[in-house]
Structure formats: C-alpha cells, structure tokens
C-alpha positions in Angstrom: 105.6 78.1 93.0 102.9 78.8 90.4 103.9 78.5 86.8 101.2 80.9 85.8 100.6 84.3 87.2 98.5 83.8 90.4 96.9 87.2 90.0 95.6 86.9 86.4 92.5 85.0 85.1 93.6 85.5 81.5 94.8 82.6 79.2 98.1 84.4 78.3 100.0 81.1 78.3 97.8 80.1 75.3 97.5 83.4 73.4 99.1 86.7 74.1 98.7 90.4 73.1 101.4 91.7 70.8 100.0 95.3 70.3 97.1 97.3 71.6 95.5 100.3 69.8 93.5 102.5 72.2 90.9 105.0 71.1 89.8 106.9 74.2 87.8 110.0 75.2 88.4 111.4 78.7 85.1 112.5 80.2 85.8 114.7 83.2 82.1 115.4 83.9 81.3 111.7 84.4 84.8 110.8 85.6 85.3 108.0 83.1 87.4 107.0 80.0 85.3 105.7 77.2 86.4 104.1 73.9 88.0 101.0 72.6 91.0 98.7 73.0 92.0 96.7 69.9 94.4 93.8 70.6 96.6 92.1 68.0 97.0 88.6 69.4 99.5 85.8 68.6 98.6 82.2 69.5 101.3 80.4 71.5 99.8 76.9 71.3 97.5 75.0 69.0 93.7 74.8 69.3 93.0 78.2 71.0 89.3 78.7 70.9 88.8 81.8 73.1 90.6 84.8 74.5 90.2 85.5 78.2 90.9 89.1 79.4 91.3 90.5 82.9 88.8 93.2 83.6 87.7 95.0 86.7 84.8 97.4 87.1 84.6 97.9 83.3 81.3 98.3 81.4 81.8 96.2 78.2 79.7 97.5 75.4 80.7 95.4 72.5 83.3 93.0 71.0 84.5 92.4 67.5 86.8 89.6 66.3 88.6 90.4 63.0 86.0 93.1 62.4 82.9 90.9 63.0 80.6 91.5 66.0 80.7 88.8 68.7 77.5 88.6 70.7 78.2 85.6 72.9 81.1 87.1 74.9 80.6 86.8 78.7 81.9 88.3 81.9 82.7 85.8 84.6 81.8 86.3 88.3 83.5 89.1 90.1 86.6 88.1 92.1 87.4 90.4 95.0 91.0 90.9 93.9 91.2 89.8 90.2 88.0 91.3 88.9 85.8 89.6 86.2 87.3 87.5 83.4 86.0 88.5 80.0 85.6 85.4 77.8 85.6 86.1 74.0 85.0 83.0 71.8 86.9 82.9 68.5 85.2 82.0 65.2 87.9 79.4 64.5 90.5 77.5 66.5 93.9 79.0 66.2 97.2 77.2 65.7 100.4 78.3 67.3 101.9 81.4 65.6 98.6 82.5 64.0 97.2 85.9 64.6 93.8 87.5 65.3 92.4 90.9 66.1 89.9 91.5 69.0 88.3 95.0 69.5 86.5 95.7 72.7 84.4 98.8 73.2 84.0 99.8 76.8 84.0 102.5 79.4 85.6 102.7 82.9 83.5 103.2 86.0 83.9 105.0 89.3 84.6 101.9 91.3 87.9 101.1 89.7 91.2 101.7 91.5 93.5 102.5 88.6 92.0 106.0 87.8 91.8 108.9 90.2 89.8 111.9 89.0 90.6 114.9 91.2 88.2 117.9 91.6 89.8 121.2 90.7 90.0 122.1 94.4 92.4 119.1 94.9 94.9 120.5 92.3 97.6 123.2 92.8 95.9 125.6 90.4 92.3 124.9 91.7 91.0 125.9 88.2 90.8 122.6 86.3 90.2 118.9 87.3 92.9 116.3 87.0 93.2 112.7 86.1 96.1 110.2 86.8 96.4 106.4 86.7 98.2 103.9 88.9 98.2 100.4 87.3 100.9 98.7 89.3 100.6 96.0 90.4 97.3 94.6 88.9 95.1 97.6 88.2 95.5 98.0 84.5 92.4 95.8 84.2 90.5 98.8 85.7 91.7 101.0 82.8 91.2 98.6 79.9 90.5 94.9 79.2 94.0 93.4 79.1 96.0 90.3 80.0 97.1 91.9 83.2 100.3 90.1 83.9 103.9 91.3 83.6 104.6 88.0 81.7 103.0 89.7 78.6 105.0 92.5 77.1 103.2 94.6 74.4 103.6 97.7 72.3 100.7 100.2 72.1 99.5 103.3 70.3 96.7 105.6 71.3 94.4 108.5 70.3 92.9 110.3 73.2 90.4 113.1 73.0 90.3 115.5 75.9 89.6 119.1 76.8 92.7 119.1 79.0 96.3 118.2 78.0 97.0 114.4 78.0 100.1 112.5 78.8 100.7 108.8 78.3 103.6 106.4 79.1 104.6 106.6 75.4 106.2 108.9 72.9 104.1 111.9 71.9 103.3 111.9 68.2 101.0 115.0 68.1 100.6 117.7 69.1 104.4 118.4 69.8 105.3 118.5 73.5 107.4 121.6 73.0 104.6 123.4 71.1 101.8 125.6 72.5 100.0 123.9 75.5 96.9 122.0 74.3 97.9 122.7 70.7 97.1 126.4 71.2 93.4 125.6 71.9 91.5 126.8 74.9 92.3 124.6 77.9 89.3 123.2 79.6 87.0 124.0 76.7 88.3 122.8 73.3 88.8 119.1 72.6 92.1 118.1 71.2 93.2 114.7 70.0 96.5 113.5 71.5 98.3 110.7 69.7 101.0 108.5 71.2 103.1 105.5 70.3 105.0 103.1 72.5 107.2 101.0 70.2 109.1 99.3 73.0 107.3 96.3 74.6 106.1 96.9 78.1 104.0 95.0 80.7 100.4 96.1 81.2 101.1 97.7 84.7 103.1 100.4 82.8 100.1 101.6 80.9 99.6 105.1 82.2 97.6 108.3 81.6 97.5 111.7 83.1 95.4 114.7 82.1 95.1 118.2 83.5 96.3 121.8 83.1 99.9 120.6 82.4 102.8 122.5 80.9 106.2 121.3 79.7 109.7 122.6 80.0 112.7 120.7 78.4 116.0 119.9 80.1 119.3 120.4 78.4 120.5 117.0 77.2 124.3 116.0 77.2 126.0 116.2 73.8 125.7 113.0 71.7 122.5 111.7 73.4 119.6 110.8 71.2 116.9 110.9 73.9 115.0 113.9 75.1 114.1 114.9 78.6 112.0 117.5 80.5 109.4 118.1 83.2 105.6 118.4 83.1 103.6 120.0 85.9 100.8 122.4 86.6 101.8 126.0 85.8 101.9 126.9 89.5 104.6 124.3 90.2 106.6 124.6 87.0 109.3 127.0 88.3 110.0 124.9 91.4 109.8 121.6 89.5 112.1 122.7 86.7 114.6 124.1 89.3 114.5 121.0 91.4 115.1 118.5 88.6 116.8 120.3 85.7 120.3 120.1 87.0 120.4 116.4 87.8 118.0 114.3 85.7 119.9 114.1 82.5 123.3 113.6 84.1 121.7 110.8 86.2 120.4 109.1 83.0 123.7 109.5 81.3 125.4 107.8 84.2 122.9 105.0 84.2 123.6 104.4 80.5 127.3 104.1 81.2 126.5 101.4 83.7 123.6 99.5 82.2 123.7 100.2 78.4 121.7 102.4 76.0 118.4 104.0 77.2 115.7 102.4 74.9 112.6 104.5 75.4 113.6 107.7 73.5 112.1 110.1 76.0 112.6 110.5 79.7 110.2 113.0 81.1 109.1 113.7 84.7 105.5 114.5 85.7 105.0 116.2 89.1 101.6 114.9 90.2 99.1 116.3 92.8 99.8 115.2 96.4 97.4 112.3 96.5 99.8 110.2 94.4 100.5 107.3 96.7 104.1 106.6 95.8 107.4 108.4 95.7 107.6 107.7 92.0 106.2 105.4 89.4 108.5 104.3 86.6 106.0 104.7 83.7 108.1 104.5 80.5 108.8 107.8 78.9 107.0 109.6 81.8 108.1 109.0 85.4 105.3 110.0 87.8 106.8 111.7 90.9 105.3 113.0 94.2 105.4 116.7 94.9 107.0 115.9 98.2 110.3 115.8 96.3 110.1 119.5 95.7 112.2 120.2 98.8 113.6 123.5 97.4 117.2 122.3 97.9 117.5 119.4 95.5 118.1 117.1 98.5 115.5 114.5 97.3 116.3 114.3 93.6 118.1 111.0 94.1 114.6 109.4 93.9 114.9 110.1 90.2 117.9 107.7 90.1 115.7 104.9 91.4 112.9 105.6 88.9 115.1 106.0 85.8 117.1 102.8 86.8 113.8 101.0 86.3 114.2 101.6 82.6 116.5 98.6 82.7 115.3 96.7 85.7 111.5 96.3 85.6 110.6 98.1 82.4 113.4 96.3 80.4 114.0 93.1 82.3 110.7 92.4 84.0 109.5 90.0 86.8 107.2 87.2 85.5 104.6 87.9 88.2 104.1 89.2 91.7 106.0 86.4 93.4 109.2 87.6 91.7 108.6 91.4 92.3 112.0 91.6 94.0 113.7 91.2 90.6 112.3 94.7 89.8 112.8 96.5 93.0 115.8 94.7 94.5 117.8 95.1 91.4 116.7 98.7 90.9 117.6 99.7 94.5 120.9 97.9 94.3 121.9 99.7 91.0 120.5 103.0 92.3 123.1 102.7 95.2 125.9 101.8 92.8 125.0 104.9 90.8 125.2 107.0 94.0 128.7 105.7 94.5 129.6 106.6 90.9 127.9 110.0 90.8 128.7 111.1 94.4 131.0 108.8 96.5 131.1 105.4 98.2 130.0 107.1 101.4 126.7 108.2 99.7 126.1 104.5 98.7 126.7 103.6 102.3 124.3 106.3 103.7 121.5 105.1 101.4 122.1 101.6 102.5 121.9 102.6 106.2 118.6 104.4 105.6 117.2 101.5 103.6 118.2 99.0 106.3 116.2 100.9 108.9 113.2 100.8 106.6 113.7 97.1 106.0 113.8 96.3 109.7 110.6 98.2 110.2 109.0 96.3 107.4 110.1 92.9 108.6 108.8 93.8 112.1 105.4 94.9 110.6 105.0 91.5 108.9 105.9 89.5 112.0 102.4 88.1 112.0 102.5 87.5 108.2 105.9 86.0 107.8 105.5 84.9 104.2 105.6 88.6 103.3 109.1 88.8 104.9 110.4 86.5 102.1 112.0 87.8 98.8 110.1 85.2 96.8 106.5 85.1 98.0 104.3 82.1 97.1 101.1 84.0 96.6 97.9 82.1 96.7 95.7 82.2 93.6 93.8 85.5 93.7 95.8 86.9 96.7 96.2 90.7 96.6 99.9 91.7 96.0 99.2 95.2 97.3 98.9 93.5 100.8 102.6 92.5 100.6 103.8 96.0 99.5 106.7 97.1 101.7 110.5 97.8 101.7 111.2 94.0 101.8 111.6 93.5 98.0 113.6 96.7 97.7 116.1 96.4 100.6 116.2 92.7 101.3 116.7 92.3 97.5 119.4 95.1 97.3 121.3 93.6 100.2 121.1 90.2 98.7 122.7 91.5 95.5 125.3 93.4 97.5 126.1 90.2 99.4 126.6 88.4 96.0 128.7 91.3 94.7 131.0 91.1 97.7 131.1 87.3 97.7 132.3 87.4 94.1 134.9 90.0 94.6 133.4 93.5 94.3 132.1 95.8 91.7 134.9 95.2 89.3 133.8 91.6 89.0 130.1 92.2 89.3 129.3 95.0 86.9 130.3 93.2 83.7 127.9 90.5 84.8 125.2 93.1 85.3 125.6 94.3 81.7 125.4 90.8 80.4 122.2 90.1 82.5 120.5 93.2 81.0 121.6 92.3 77.4 120.4 88.7 77.8 117.0 89.5 79.2 116.1 93.0 77.9 112.5 92.8 76.7 111.8 89.5 78.6 109.9 88.6 81.7 111.7 86.2 84.0 111.5 84.3 87.3 114.0 84.1 90.1 115.1 80.6 88.9 115.9 82.1 85.4 117.9 84.9 87.0 119.9 82.5 89.2 120.6 80.1 86.4 122.0 82.9 84.3 124.2 84.1 87.1 125.8 80.7 87.4 126.1 80.3 83.6 127.8 83.7 83.3 130.5 82.9 85.9 130.9 79.4 84.6 131.7 80.9 81.2 133.5 84.1 82.2 134.7 83.5 85.8 136.8 81.1 87.8 136.3 77.9 89.7 136.8 80.0 92.8 133.9 82.2 91.9 131.6 79.2 91.4 132.6 78.0 94.8 131.8 81.5 96.1 128.3 81.3 94.6 127.9 77.8 96.1 128.8 79.2 99.6 125.7 81.5 99.5 122.7 80.3 101.5 120.2 80.8 98.6 117.3 79.3 100.5 117.7 81.6 103.5 117.8 84.7 101.3 115.0 83.8 98.9 112.6 81.7 100.8 113.0 82.2 104.6 111.2 84.6 106.8 112.7 86.4 109.8 113.3 89.8 111.4 116.9 90.1 110.2 118.9 89.4 107.1 120.6 86.0 106.7 124.0 87.8 106.8 125.0 90.8 109.0 125.7 93.5 106.5 128.3 96.3 106.9 128.1 99.6 105.2 130.4 102.7 104.7 129.4 104.8 107.7 131.5 107.9 106.8 128.3 110.1 106.4 126.2 108.2 108.9 128.7 108.5 111.8 128.2 112.3 112.5 124.5 111.8 112.6 124.8 108.7 114.8 127.1 110.5 117.2 124.7 113.4 117.7 121.9 111.0 118.2 123.9 109.1 120.8 124.7 112.3 122.6 121.0 113.0 122.9 120.3 109.5 124.1 123.0 109.6 126.7 121.5 112.9 128.0 118.1 111.3 128.8 119.0 111.0 132.5 119.8 114.8 132.8 116.7 116.1 134.4 117.6 119.8 134.2 117.0 120.7 130.6 119.1 123.9 131.0 122.2 121.8 131.5 121.9 120.1 128.1 124.7 121.0 125.8 122.8 121.2 122.5 122.1 124.1 120.1 120.2 124.7 116.9 123.5 124.8 114.9 124.1 121.1 115.6 122.4 120.2 112.3 124.2 122.8 110.2 126.8 120.3 108.9 124.3 117.5 108.3 122.5 117.2 104.9 118.9 116.1 104.6 119.8 112.4 104.4 122.1 112.6 107.4 119.3 114.3 109.4 117.0 111.4 108.5 119.6 109.0 109.9 119.9 111.1 113.0 116.1 110.8 113.7 116.1 107.1 112.8 118.9 106.4 115.1 117.0 108.0 118.0 113.8 106.3 117.1 115.5 102.9 117.2 116.9 103.3 120.7 115.7 101.0 123.4 114.2 103.9 125.4 112.5 107.1 124.2 113.8 110.4 125.2 111.8 112.0 128.1 109.0 114.4 127.1 110.9 117.5 128.3 113.9 116.5 126.2 111.7 116.2 123.1 110.0 119.5 123.7 113.5 121.1 123.9 114.6 119.0 120.9 111.8 120.4 118.8 112.4 124.0 120.1 116.0 123.8 119.0 115.6 122.1 115.6 112.1 123.0 114.6 111.3 119.5 113.2 107.5 119.9 113.8 107.5 122.9 111.4 109.9 121.7 108.7 108.6 121.6 105.2 110.6 118.5 104.4 108.2 115.6 104.4 111.0 113.1 104.8 112.2 114.8 108.0 108.7 115.7 109.4 107.6 112.1 108.9 110.6 110.7 110.8 110.1 113.3 113.6 106.5 112.1 114.1 107.6 108.5 114.0 110.0 109.3 116.9 107.8 111.4 119.1 104.6 109.4 118.7 106.2 106.4 120.6 107.4 108.6 123.5 105.9 110.2 126.6 105.4 113.3 124.5 103.0 111.6 122.1 99.8 113.2 123.3 101.4 116.6 122.8 102.4 115.9 119.2 99.6 113.6 118.0 97.2 116.4 116.9 100.0 118.1 114.9 100.7 114.8 113.2 97.0 114.4 112.4 96.9 117.9 110.9 100.1 117.4 108.9 99.1 114.1 107.3 95.8 115.5 106.0 97.2 119.0 105.2 95.1 120.8 107.8 98.3 122.6 108.9 100.6 125.3 107.5 101.6 123.0 104.6 98.0 122.8 103.3 98.9 119.7 101.4 97.7 116.1 102.1 100.5 113.6 102.5 99.1 111.0 100.1 102.4 109.2 99.7 102.0 105.9 101.5 105.6 106.0 102.8 104.4 108.8 105.0 100.6 108.5 105.6 100.4 104.8 106.5 103.1 104.8 109.3 101.8 108.1 110.7 98.2 106.8 110.8 99.5 103.6 112.5 101.5 105.6 115.0 98.6 107.9 115.7 96.3 104.9 116.2 98.5 103.6 119.0 98.3 107.0 120.8 94.8 108.1 120.2 92.7 105.6 118.1 89.6 107.9 118.0 91.7 110.8 116.6 93.3 108.5 114.0 90.0 107.1 112.8 88.2 110.5 112.8 91.1 112.1 110.9 91.0 109.4 108.3 87.2 109.6 108.0 87.5 113.4 107.5 90.0 113.2 104.7 89.5 109.7 103.3 88.4 110.7 99.8 91.5 113.0 99.4 93.7 109.9 99.4 94.3 107.6 96.4 92.0 104.4 96.4 95.0 102.2 97.0 96.1 104.3 100.0 92.5 104.4 101.3 92.3 100.6 101.2 95.6 100.0 103.0 95.1 102.8 105.7 91.6 101.4 106.4 93.2 98.0 106.8 95.9 99.4 109.1 93.2 101.0 111.3 91.0 97.9 111.3 88.2 99.7 109.4 85.8 98.3 106.7 86.4 100.5 103.7 83.2 99.4 102.0 81.1 100.6 105.0 83.0 103.9 105.1 82.2 104.5 101.4 78.5 103.8 102.0 78.4 106.1 105.0 80.4 108.8 103.2 
C-alpha cells in the first residue's frame, strides 16, 4: 500500500496548505472562473525548497511567494489522470514548522471536469445560466491549484464576484442568506461580491461553488440548536423543494448529533441542483448538493439527506487519507445512516435499507468480475490510476456490512455505539488509513471492553473483508425482513405465475401496491429482476398495464422497472421508452444525469439495441456532466475524445 496518495503529484508530505484565500470572478460568457488562490503553507520537514501543486487544465498567469513575483515556476507534463504538476521554487529553504505564502493568479478552462456551466435552456427557469462544481474525488485541481489529496485538510475564505447569486461550501459572510436575493441588485446584470469563510478544516475535494438564479428559504431549527438550516433552489423549484425537505432535515441532523456528537459546520443547507448533477447528493460542508430526482412529491426519498448529513462526521470530519481508503468515508456513512434509520423510524427500516443496499452491492461486484481489485474494500491503486473508474456501491455497502458484522460480533449497538463516539472524538479533523482505524478499534476495546471482545475481534477474517475480491461477502448477512417480506411475497407470486399462459387467469390487480411504500416497491422490482428467469413478455405487458411503472415519475422506480424489462423477452418493446426517459425526451422532460440511473440504463439498452444506446448518448451527451460522459462512454466502448471532436 502506498504511503503517499497515489493520485497526487504534490509534495504535501513535505509542506502542506493550512489556509487558502480565493479571489474569484465568475465569467458566464466565457464559462470560466478567473482570479487567485493564496496559500498559507507550513513546512512539515526541513530543507523544503519548492512547493508542488496539483493542477489540471488551468491557465497559470503568475506566481508570488511572500509577495514577490516568481518567474521560474514551471508546469510539468500533462498526466492523463493527475494533470500537470505546478512547481514553485522557494527563495529560501524552509525548516519544519516555518511558514510561507504562495499566491497564484490563474483561470480555469473549458476542458476541466470540476466545473459544469449550463446554458439557460438546461435550467428549470430557462432564463439564466448556471454553474456548479464536483471536485470529488480528484477534480479540485481543475478549479484551483491545490494539493489535491484528502490527506491535507485546510480552512478557506473567498470573495467571489458574479452577476448571479453564488454559493460555496462555507459560511456566508455577506450578503446575508436570508436577505434580498443577490443583495437586492438585478440578477443577471449587476455584479455582487459574495464573501464566505470556512473555519473548519476540510479536504480539497470538498471545495465547492454553485451560481445561478438561486433563492433561499430557512427551515425551522429545533430549540437549543446553534446551527442554521435551509434550502436553496431555482425559484421554479422552491415550493416543491421546501415542502420535500423542510419537515425532516433538521430532525435528521438533531438525531445524528445525538449519535455522533455536535455538528461542527454551523450551517446545514441543501442546494437542489439541475438534473445533470451526476450523484444523488454531495456532502459539501455547509451546503449539501442534491439531485432533483429526490423531489418525489411524497417525501419518500428524503432519507438520502440522512446519508449526506452523516458525512459531516464520516468523511468531512474523519477523512480517508487517500482513494485506497475511500470505504472509511462511505462505508461508515452508510452504516451510520442505517443506524439512524433504526433510531428515527424502526429496526425494520434499517433492515429494508440493508436489503436494497445488498442488491446494489451484488450488482456492483458482478460488474467488476473482470476487474476484481475493484471488488475489494481497500484498493491498491497504481500511481496515477483514476479513482473514478472504481466508483460503485462496493465501498458503501461492503463497508457498511463489514461494520455491521463487527457490531454484531462485539455484541450489538449497545456495545458498538460508545466506540463510534470515541472514534469520532479521536480522529475528528484528521485523515486516516484503514490500519489507523483498525488499531484504534482494538485499542478502544482493550481499554474499555473485555477479553472476550478482543477474542471476538480476533475471530473476524480481516483479510477477507478488506483485501479479498469475490462476488459475495465473506459472511452471509441476515437482515430484518419485516418490511421486505410483503414486497418479496408479491414478487414471488408473479414469478410463480410465469407458466400461466392465459393472462386473463392471473390474479393480480393495481391495488396490489397500495400497502407498499416507495422503498418496498423498489424491493419488489429488485426481487423480480434477480430471479433466475425473466417473466414472459405478455406478463410484463400486463404487469405494466396494472402498475404503470413505465409512466411513474419516481426515478427510483422507473429505473428499476427498466432494469427488469430490458433483460426480458419484452426488451425490444420497452427499450425506446428507456432511451427517451434517460435523456428526458419523454413526458418527464428531464435528463437523468444521476449516474445511479443513467449508467445502468445505458448498459442495459446497449445489450438490447447497441445502435440505439450509442445514438441516444451521442444525441444528448453534452447534457450530461463530464464525469458521467466519460463513464457512460467507457460503458458503451466509445472514445470520448473522438466524440468531442465530432460533436
């Protein structure tokens, strides 16, 4: 395992950023951010003679060290994944503990992945353009010259000039969030300076910016809480966004505090992004980005917020040292998310979430059958290997099941939760490896537990969980099936009916689903999809006539329906509908930019009708986020560079 981050060219082990001051102007006409990044550095060893930054597709205009211009800085050769290292020589060799200030003037370019500038037609309001960033895992170097590794945690402050309202992953200093939009100036015309401060150290992948015609509405915060919370969105989505999230967000955060300790970021706002956002959510501190596919109209998908706010402790607070240990972020977050489901709702809800996650895990493990190292929890990335290529449910659900196995092995939540609090208190603000986590686990129970609990830990097959590949988990897990059973029973009835040729004799009706909530309906579809045989085409036509899955506005349900039918004899009947849905050429009118949906649907379409899958992607490629474009092209066996040239 690499001691240093295998995805960074910076010399962060020798000298590290403590604080960055950004001075930016958002240029919507040229689709760039221009300005400066001023780093306050602390040397970690003696004889430091240069600073090496990670950059990618940045135009470097000038460098100053302690206020004096440096002319002999140089950009190294472009690495396909890691970008170009920026070498800045220092006027004197630094000793450990000494400080120095490096200011870099630069601008972003159109080739970077971190920033997506949307045309006004791609927004909900269709009046103003929009900008949002996605820096995880290693794309902050497209936004600014940084030491782009989660091993470096830094504070930052920023002044941003823009003709549209600006949001950052930090606390707003001015103008006030709850004041007039855009400080009362004319949106889209008048330039306003937005200032922000992030006093809590964060890794570079949590740097974030969004700008557009955005409005704010505060949530009611429980008595005694010092933090604030609210939602940002385009005006056209504000009513639905506020209704969807206002009831649950603050009570979820209060429940997380009870489990994990005080919330440290002061503000917990949600930003509902345009549909090209490639993830369900992104845990940017102070400002969680969420997909508009969560606006289900029935609050059935708000539990995603539990996952994102849990990152405030696991990921944003205790951070993985580098990509090889990414499971420490997502495995822990998913595990604690499900514990919170048990606390907020019931043990049955924890079990249902685990069932849904397990199906996603099995699909991910099968997808990486030809790339078995990505089936591991701890991935030994080659130097310069792209961590985006390994992105899947594996770190989330293999990690969460590993922690659940440890919880049960030690004696349950009553034993495990005090350890969880100690883990957070010990490593809050630090970046750690899997070995550090494991050592602390043992140390805690040696101090606070029994000899029997140490023997229990010794009984765990650590190597199998952390370092082995395979299509199954090392231990067969059991979950509370109270909520899953009704869904499974209905699915089994459908499966058993597959030999009934006369559709009129089938004993199913539209009201079958009335007692099932959205998550149970997802389990119902997943159960059918995982059966050894597909239902006959006639059954599936009747199935859709009864339940209307091909017309539902729930992306979670529609996605699972297409996953089911596109591997059946009815695939040719439904493939055009799937193609229209994924690019928004149907009644929804909204592209499904979330990779959880678009990648599997494109892959399923490709197996049915490769030409349609490719032509559909070509038609709508630029509507997807650059990260999604790259991975969908990879899934379809296409050369993205050639697609960009050909348009």
